[in-house]
N, C-alpha and C positions, 0 to 999 in steps of 0.2 A: 167079862166073857158072857154073864147073864143078859146084857141087853142086845150083844149078838145072837144069843140063843133066840130071845124073844123076837128080835126083828126077822130071824130067819123064819120062826112059826107064823108071824104075820104075812111075810111074804109069800109064803106057801099057801096060807088061807085065802087070800086074795087072789092069788093065780089059780087055785082050785074052783072059788067063785066065779072068775072069769071064765074058765073053762068051759064051764056048763052051757055057756052060752054060744060055743064055738063048734063048728063040725068036727068028729072025731078025726078027720083026714088033714085038717089044719092043726090039731092040737098036737097030733103025731108028728107032724113036720116041724113044730118048734120045739118040741122035746128032742127028736134026732139032733137037729140044728145046734140047740145048747149043748148036747152030750158030745158030738164032734167038736164043737169050739173048745170043751172043756180038755177033751182027750187028746187032740191033735194040734190045738193052738195055747198050750200053757204059758209060752213065754209073753204073751198078750196080756197084759194086765191092765192097759189103760188103752180106750180107743172107743169106737162107735161102730155098732154092727146094724144091721136089718135083716131079715128074716123073707125071703121071697119064695111065693109060690108062682112057679109060671110051668105052663104045659105039664103038669102032672110031676113037676120036679120041685125039689126043697133046695134053695139055694141059699147061702150066706154072704153077705156084702159085708166085708170087714175093713175099717180105715184105722191104722195106728201108726206111730212112729216108726221108722224103719230100725231095725237091728243091725241089717246089713249093711245099709249105705247112711253114715251119720250125716246128720242134718238133712233128713228127706223123711218123707211121710209116704207110707205105702197103703196102696188098695188090692185087697183081696177077692177074686169071686171064687167061694168055695163051695163044693157039693155039699148041701147039707145032712144028708144021710149018712156019708161015710168020712166026711172031711177033706176029701181030694181037692186039692189045688187045681183049679181051671184057668185063671188068669190072674195077673199081677200087673201093679203099676206102680214105679217109684219115680219121685218127682219133689224138688225143693219146694215149701208152702210157708208162708209166714203164721206164726203162732195164732190160733183163733180164726183164720180165714179158711176159704174153701178154693179147690182149685178152681180155675177157670177154663174154659173150653180150649182156648189156644194154650194153655200151659203145656211145656214137652217134659217127657219123662221118659224112663224105659219101660216098654210093654213086653210081657211074655205071655206066651198063651201056651198052654198043654195041648198035648196030642197032635203038633204038627198042623193045626186047622191055621193058624197065621203065623208070620215069622216073629221071632222077636227082635224087635228094634225100637229106636227111638220114635215117638208118637206124640200126638196130642192128648190130651185128656178126652176130649171129644171122639178122636179116633178109637181110644182105647174102650171107651163106653158103648160104642156102634158094636165093635169086635165081643167084646164082653157078652153082649146082649145075644149075640148067636152062639154062645159057647154051649 
């Protein structure tokens, strides 16, 4: 328990020191994205994520094993400020590898901007970029 507390304190100190070199808006986006990830996506305990600032928006790109579809991996594009799901992609993937542009899976987009369908990873990335 003591090592966990010390590790948390060290991570916070590094984060604070790093934050001094970053603009306030970028730091705010990162804080909000981490908060929405913890609040709205508590079941995702293993995966990769990236915080993206695009056109005054704070987005969170998350990849993890799918709990909905056994044996598949999921990619989600999430509004970083409130945790709303914008787009999702589900497809099988070999452990330790990445999707290739022509890999096919289930694509879903919120708000009716694009239809839910089977599409390639490249198609999903192109459409998710427009969300």
